C-alpha positions in Angstrom: -80.9 24.8 27.2 -79.9 23.0 24.0 -78.9 19.4 24.7 -75.6 18.0 23.5 -75.3 15.2 20.8 -72.3 12.9 21.3 -71.1 10.2 19.0 -68.4 7.6 19.9 -67.0 6.0 16.9 -63.3 6.6 16.5 -62.1 3.8 18.9 -63.1 1.7 21.8 -64.1 3.4 25.0 -65.4 2.6 28.5 -68.3 4.6 29.7 -68.7 5.2 33.5 -70.3 7.5 35.9 -68.5 10.0 38.3 -70.3 12.8 40.1 -73.0 13.3 37.5 -70.5 13.2 34.8 -70.3 10.6 31.9 -66.6 9.6 31.9 -64.9 8.2 28.8 -61.7 6.2 29.3 -59.5 4.3 26.7 -56.8 1.9 27.8 -57.3 3.2 31.4 -56.7 6.7 30.4 -59.4 9.3 30.7 -60.2 11.0 27.3 -63.2 13.1 28.2 -66.2 13.8 30.4 -69.5 15.5 29.8 -72.3 16.3 32.4 -75.1 13.7 31.8 -77.7 16.4 32.3 -76.4 18.2 29.3 -76.9 15.2 27.0 -79.7 14.7 24.6 -78.5 11.9 22.4 -75.6 9.5 22.7 -74.6 7.4 19.6 -72.2 4.5 20.3 -70.8 3.3 16.9 -67.9 1.2 17.9 -68.2 -2.5 18.7 -65.6 -2.5 21.6 -67.4 0.1 23.8 -68.3 -1.0 27.3 -70.5 0.5 30.0 -71.0 0.5 33.7 -74.6 -0.2 35.1 -74.4 3.2 36.8 -73.7 5.0 33.6 -76.6 3.4 31.8 -79.0 4.1 34.7 -78.0 7.8 34.9 -78.4 8.2 31.1 -82.0 6.7 31.3 -82.8 8.8 34.4 -81.8 12.0 32.5 -83.9 11.2 29.4 -80.9 10.6 27.2 -81.6 8.6 24.0 -78.8 6.1 23.7 -78.3 4.6 20.2 -76.1 1.5 19.9 -75.1 0.9 16.3 -74.1 -2.2 14.4 -71.2 -2.8 11.9 -73.3 -1.0 9.1 -73.8 2.2 11.3 -77.5 1.3 11.5 -79.1 1.3 15.0 -79.1 -2.1 16.7 -80.7 -0.8 19.9 -82.3 2.3 21.4 -82.3 2.8 25.2 -85.0 5.1 26.5 -86.3 5.7 30.1 -89.1 3.7 31.6 -90.3 6.8 33.5 -89.5 10.4 32.3 -92.5 12.4 33.1 -94.4 13.0 36.4 -97.9 12.6 34.7 -96.8 9.6 32.5 -99.5 7.3 33.6 -102.2 9.9 32.9 -100.8 10.8 29.5 -100.5 7.1 28.4 -104.0 6.5 29.5 -105.3 9.3 27.4 -103.1 8.2 24.5 -104.5 4.6 24.7 -108.1 5.9 25.0 -108.0 8.3 22.1 -110.6 7.7 19.5 -109.8 6.7 15.9 -111.2 9.9 14.8 -108.6 11.8 16.9 -105.8 9.6 15.6 -106.9 10.0 12.0 -107.1 13.7 12.5 -103.5 13.8 13.9 -102.3 11.7 10.9 -103.9 14.1 8.4 -102.0 17.0 9.9 -98.7 15.1 9.9 -99.0 14.0 6.3 -100.0 17.4 5.1 -97.1 19.0 6.9 -94.7 16.4 5.4 -95.9 16.9 1.9 -95.7 20.7 2.3 -92.2 20.4 3.6 -91.2 18.3 0.6 -92.7 20.8 -1.6 -90.7 23.6 0.2 -87.4 21.5 -0.4 -88.1 21.4 -4.1 -89.0 25.0 -4.4 -85.7 25.9 -2.7 -84.0 23.8 -5.4 -85.9 25.8 -8.1 -88.0 22.8 -8.9 -91.8 23.3 -9.6 -93.8 21.8 -6.7 -97.3 22.7 -7.5 -98.4 19.1 -7.7 -97.1 18.4 -4.2 -99.0 21.5 -2.9 -102.1 20.4 -4.4 -101.8 16.9 -2.9 -101.2 18.4 0.6 -104.4 20.4 0.2 -106.3 17.1 -0.6 -105.2 15.0 2.4 -108.2 13.8 4.5 -108.4 12.3 7.9 -106.3 9.1 8.1 -105.1 9.7 4.5 -107.3 7.0 3.0 -106.0 7.8 -0.5 -102.4 7.3 0.7 -101.4 10.7 -0.8 -98.3 10.5 1.4 -97.0 7.7 -0.9 -98.1 9.5 -4.1 -96.2 12.6 -2.9 -93.2 10.5 -2.1 -93.0 9.1 -5.7 -93.1 12.6 -7.1 -90.6 14.0 -4.5 -87.9 11.3 -4.7 -87.9 11.4 -8.5 -86.2 14.9 -8.3 -85.1 15.7 -4.8 -81.6 14.1 -5.0 -81.0 14.4 -8.7 -81.3 12.2 -11.7 -81.1 8.4 -11.3 -81.6 8.5 -7.5 -83.9 5.8 -6.0 -84.8 5.8 -2.3 -83.7 2.4 -1.0 -82.4 1.7 2.5 -79.7 -0.7 1.1 -79.3 1.4 -2.1 -76.4 3.5 -3.4 -75.3 6.8 -1.9 -76.8 9.1 -0.7 -79.1 6.5 0.9 -76.4 5.8 3.4 -76.5 9.4 4.5 -80.3 9.5 4.6 -80.3 6.3 6.7 -78.0 7.9 9.3 -79.9 11.2 9.4 -83.2 9.4 9.9 -81.7 7.2 12.6 -80.6 10.4 14.6 -84.0 12.0 14.1 -85.9 8.9 15.1 -83.9 8.6 18.4 -84.4 12.3 19.1 -88.2 12.0 18.4 -88.5 8.9 20.6 -86.7 10.9 23.4 -89.1 13.8 23.0 -92.1 11.4 23.1 -91.0 9.9 26.4 -90.2 13.3 27.8 -93.9 14.3 27.0 -95.0 11.2 29.0 -96.3 9.3 26.0 -95.6 5.7 25.0 -93.5 5.4 21.8 -95.2 2.0 21.3 -98.8 3.3 20.8 -98.8 4.7 17.2 -101.2 6.6 15.0 -100.6 5.0 11.6 -97.6 2.8 11.6 -98.4 -0.8 12.6 -95.7 -3.4 13.4 -95.9 -5.8 16.1 -92.1 -6.0 16.2 -91.6 -2.2 16.3 -91.6 -0.6 19.8 -91.2 2.9 18.4 -94.2 3.2 16.1 -95.2 6.6 17.4 -91.7 7.9 16.8 -92.0 6.7 13.2 -95.3 8.6 13.0 -94.2 11.9 14.4 -90.9 12.0 12.6 -92.6 11.9 9.2 -93.0 15.7 8.7 -89.4 16.3 9.9 -87.8 13.8 7.3 -87.4 16.7 4.8 -85.1 18.4 7.4 -82.8 15.4 7.0 -83.3 15.5 3.2 -82.1 19.1 3.0 -78.9 18.4 5.1 -78.2 15.4 2.9 -78.7 17.3 -0.3 -76.2 19.9 0.9 -73.6 17.3 1.6 -74.4 15.4 -1.6 -73.8 18.6 -3.5 -70.3 18.7 -2.2 -69.7 15.2 -3.5 -69.2 13.6 -0.1 -71.0 10.1 -0.4 -69.2 8.3 2.4 -70.4 8.3 6.0 -67.2 9.9 7.3 -66.8 11.3 10.8 -67.1 14.9 9.5 -70.3 14.0 7.5 -71.8 12.3 10.6 -71.0 15.4 12.7 -72.7 17.6 10.1 -75.9 15.4 10.3 -75.8 15.5 14.0 -75.7 19.3 14.0 -79.1 19.2 12.3 -80.6 18.7 15.7 -79.2 22.2 16.8 -80.3 23.9 13.6 -83.2 26.5 13.9 -86.5 25.4 12.7 -89.8 27.4 12.5 -91.9 27.0 15.5 -95.2 29.1 15.5 -93.8 32.7 15.0 -90.3 32.1 16.2 -87.3 30.0 15.4 -86.1 27.2 17.7 -83.5 24.6 17.6 -84.9 21.3 16.3 -84.2 19.3 19.4 -86.1 21.9 21.5 -89.0 22.1 19.0 -89.3 18.3 19.1 -90.1 18.4 22.8 -92.8 21.1 22.2 -94.2 19.1 19.2 -94.5 15.9 21.2 -96.2 17.9 24.1 -98.7 19.3 21.6 -99.5 15.8 20.3 -100.0 14.7 23.9 -102.6 17.7 24.3 -104.4 16.6 21.1 -104.7 13.0 22.4 -106.1 14.3 25.7 -108.7 16.5 23.8 -107.1 19.7 25.0 -105.9 20.8 21.4 -107.4 20.4 18.0 -104.2 20.3 16.0 -100.5 19.5 16.9 -97.9 22.2 16.5 -95.4 20.8 14.0 -92.0 22.4 13.4 -91.5 23.9 9.9 -88.5 24.5 7.8 -87.0 27.9 8.7 -86.4 30.7 6.0 -83.3 30.0 3.8 -80.1 31.3 5.3 -80.0 34.3 2.9 -83.5 35.3 3.9 -83.1 35.2 7.7 -82.6 38.4 9.6 
């Protein structure tokens, strides 16, 4: 079942729980309900929203990623469950005990998949990407040459058109990229918790103030999915983060991606991806199964 993605942004709301339903009220009038078990990601982007303890507890128990945004639409907090998998203690123990060689091998696969996905984006834009393909083939365990950064320099130079510079606080479409990455990060963190792993034990990212370093690691090869969605929006000259634009970026989670020999919604593939990472960390798999970009729409059956 594909989980739903809900954003609350067009006015204040009170969130409460009733018979397994998340109930939204405004000025004491009920404006909507949704079964909590159907939710995957809830984004709250209005400063006057309030919650009951029961609603927050039920959201956590159902492994719903709750993103609370600040005035700039950037995430101010991310609520995730403390327990979401029956073998969580065993999985986290294996994660913590994984050798540096295993972590470096995982990071190699992640970087290689990211660079190849960036190359695929450029090729679909009819831009030559041979240099990126070559860099992807050169990535070694742990990426000691930092080929990820070298690829990024080549990629951003052309991915969003002349004059674009990737900067979190920069001009559009940086605002669209920021929002898309926020949604992807929350969904990745949710998948990690669902797999019984700790989002705080990373492979490559290191930041003592960041509780979601593993989410930042695992989302890297999926960032080009956001880039592709933003490029489509940007080509339509829609630089503002309007409600329709945010809705279009949220729909990315339901878009089909390539999973092994089949296509799967991204949010479903994320769960499988996180589970495969758990198996690598536990020594049961050699390589993670990383979702790939699906065939372009005009080539799909």
